[in-house]
N, C-alpha and C positions, 0 to 999 in steps of 0.2 A: 431574450437575453437581458439583463440592464446593462448600464454603460457605465462597467467598474474602470478604475485607472489601477487598481490594486488587487491582485490575486493571491489568495491563500491557498497552499498547498498542505493540507492537514493531517497529519499520519495519526489513524484513529484506533488502530487495533487494541493498545493501550488506553484508549479513552473509553471505548464503548465495547460493554462484554460480550460474547457469543451470542448471547440471550438476548441483546438488544438493550443492555441497562445501562446508560451513560454515566459517567463519572459525574459527581456533584460539578455543577456550577457551567459545565459543558454546553449543556441545550441554551442556557441563557447566553453563553457567548457567539454561537450560532446564531442566535435572532437579534445579537447588538452587531453583530456580521452584516446580516440581511438589511437591517434598518439603517446600514450607512452604505449601502448598495455594493457591499466586498463580496463577490463571491467565495465559497471555502468549498475545494475541489478535496473530496475524502481519497487518501490513499490506503489503502488494505492490501492486507495477503487473501483476504474473504473473497469469496466469489459474489456475484450479483445476485443468486436466489439467498444468501445468506445476507445480504445487505437491504434485500428489498422491504422489507416490513420496518425496519428500521429506518431507512430514507423517508418512508409512509410517515411514520411516528413521528419524528423530528422535523416534519415539512423540506427536508429536502429536496432542491430540484435542480442543483447544478452536476457539472459532468463530475465522475469518479472516477479513479485508477484504481483496478481489481487484479487481484490474484500475481500481487508483487510485481508491478511494471509488465504485466504480459498484455493490457490493453486500457485504451482508454474508451470510457464507455459515456456516452454523450444523448441525455434527453431529446426526445422529440423535437423538435422545432424551435433548440435552445438556440443555435447558430442560424442565421437568416444566409448564410454561407456556403458551399459546400468544403469541406477539407482537401488539403491537397494530396493526404495520403488516401491508401484505398482505406473503403470500410466496409462494414457487412453488418447484417441485421440481426442480433443477438436480443431476444424478448422484447420489451418495450425499448430496447436501448439502439441506437445505433454505435455501432464498436470502430475504434480504429486500431486493429490488430498490431501489436508489435510483438507477441510470440507467436510461434506457429500453432495454429487452434488442435484440440483436441482430434483423432487421437494420436499424435504425434510425441507427445509428454510420454505416454503409456506406453508405445511400442519402445519409445528409446530406455525408458525405464527396464524394461523387460530384457533388452538387448544387453544393457547395461550390466544387468544381474549376473546374465547368462556369458557375457565376455571375462568379468569377475570371478565367478564362482561364488558369489556372495548374494545368500538369502534374503529377499525383501520380501514385505508383505503390503501392498496395494490398499489404501483404505476402502476403496471399492469393492475389492473381495472380499469384504468381511459382511458377515449377515446382520442385519439391522440392531440385535442384540449385542453382537459383537463392537459393533460401531458404536452404537450408545455408552456400553463399559470402558472402550477405550479413549473415548473423546469426554466422557464425565459428560454428556450433554442429553438433556431428554431426546428421545426417539427423533422427533417432528425436527429439531436442531442438527440433529447429526446427519438426519438422511441430506437436508440440505450441502453438508460437506460435500460430497460424492458429486454434487453437480456442478461439474467446474467445465470451463468452456478452455483452458489451455494448460495448466500445469498440473502435476500428478503428486498427491500426497502418499506416503507411504512410512513404513518404518523398518529396521532393521530386523531380522531374527536371529538374534544372537550373535549376532557379529563382533568381534574383537576390533577395540582402538585401531589397531594397526589395517583390519578389514576395512573399516571404515573409513582409515584415508587412504587406502589403495584404491577405493571406490570412489572417492573424490578427485582423487587424481586424474583419474580414467574418464572421469564427467568433464574434467576441467579439458582435458584431451581431444573430447570429443565435442568440444564448445557448449554444452548442456550448464543451464544453471542452476546450480543444486544449493538449496537453501535449509537452513535449520529453522521449521516452524513451533515452537514449542516444545512439544513430545514427537513432533513429527517433522519428518523431511519434504521438500519440495522440490521436483524436478521440470524446469518448464526448458523448452527450446527455444531461444532468442530472446527470454523475459529482459527488457531495461529499463527502469524506471526513469531515467536522465533521458531516453527516446521519446517516453510517453509523457513527460511534463513538457519536451521541448517541442513536440506536435501540440499539444492542448495549448502551450503559450503561444504560439505563431497563429492560432486560430484567434485568440483572443486579441492579441496584435494587428490583427487583419479586420477584428471587428472595430476593434478601437480606432484604427489607421495610426496607431502609436505605440511605443513599446509600453506593456503592463510591469508596474512594479511589484515584482515576485515573489513570496515571503514564504520558506518551511517553515511547520511547526511542527516539533517533534518530541517523544520522550527519548532517552539516552540511546537505546536499543536501536529504535525505528531511524535516529538520525544519521546512522550511518549510510543509509542510501540514498537517505533524500536531499540530507542537507546539500551534498555535492552538486544537485540536481537544480536547485534554486540561487538566487543572488544575494538573498537575504535569510536571517536562518532565528528563528527563538528555540531555545532547549527547553524543554519541563524536564527540569533536573529531578532526579530521584537517588536514592543512596547510593547506587552504584558510580553515580557522577563524583563523589567525593573522591574516587579513586582515577577518575578520567575525565580531568577539567574540560569544559566545553570549547574550550578555546584550544583544544589539542590537536593535533593534525589529523590523527586517526578517528577521531570523531567528527569532526567538522567538515573535513574534506574541503576545505575552501582555501582557493590560492591566497599570496599574499594580497591580492589588488582586492580582495572581498574582504568585507567587516567581519569582525568574530563574532558567532551567533550571541545575542541576548540570552541570559539563563534567568531561570524563574524556578522557585518550588512547586513540583509538580501538588503536592496536597496543601499549598497554602490559601487561605480564605479569599485571599485579594489578587491570586495568581491570574485569576480568567480577567479581572478588571486592568491590570497592567500590561498583559500580553494583548488586549485591544489597544487600549490606552497607545502602545507601542508601534501598532499596527497602522492605526487610524493617522497617527502624526508623522509615521517613518522614521522613526527615532534609532537609527540604525548607523 
């Protein structure tokens, strides 16, 4: 690990396609952070299997948070100290699990469907061809979606809006984390993005022997979960932000004692330069 004083938590699902194609300017932004010795922690709803090729392609060697706050993944020998939290080995990473590992989510989903009488279709139950058709991905990329460490992806089989509302209410009563992920839903047992960022920031603090300056970077939708987990924030504003301004409470999730998020247009040619300058100069 380098000796950073600033940590960036970047929600990447709107910045890198499921097939690994990054938004124009994003790879150069990552390179510039690396040159400034600022770690960029990716935050994603995807799995480590989905990320692996992209991590290698873009030269990412920092920790990342996957499956919607289900776990923190640490590259081997990144920190020369042991996490205070319990860890497990998953592939080539050491993982700090926050959610309960599979098959907990798969079993909870099945029980929830039985209790509510609402039909669901887990993605892992589909044939390779059905999976590719439903995700719109080539078969190889679609298969990686099945390889989940913590959460379970599914869709409703003809449920009404009232049925889905009942399903969500029952999930909340059982303290299950249910979230919409594009065309699909994710169910996890115990996932919490704030806990993930807190555990990882504590590791950086211990390595630094000082508190790291942490910054969230996210688009409008991803900001809702990530911004409350960090002390400073940068919104990559798209058209939906016009109706939900970045300093509004539902979006920022910041307390009055925290600065309002900085905002830059997502598709402007100069956005990544402005974001980098803001982070490096700590202009919040």
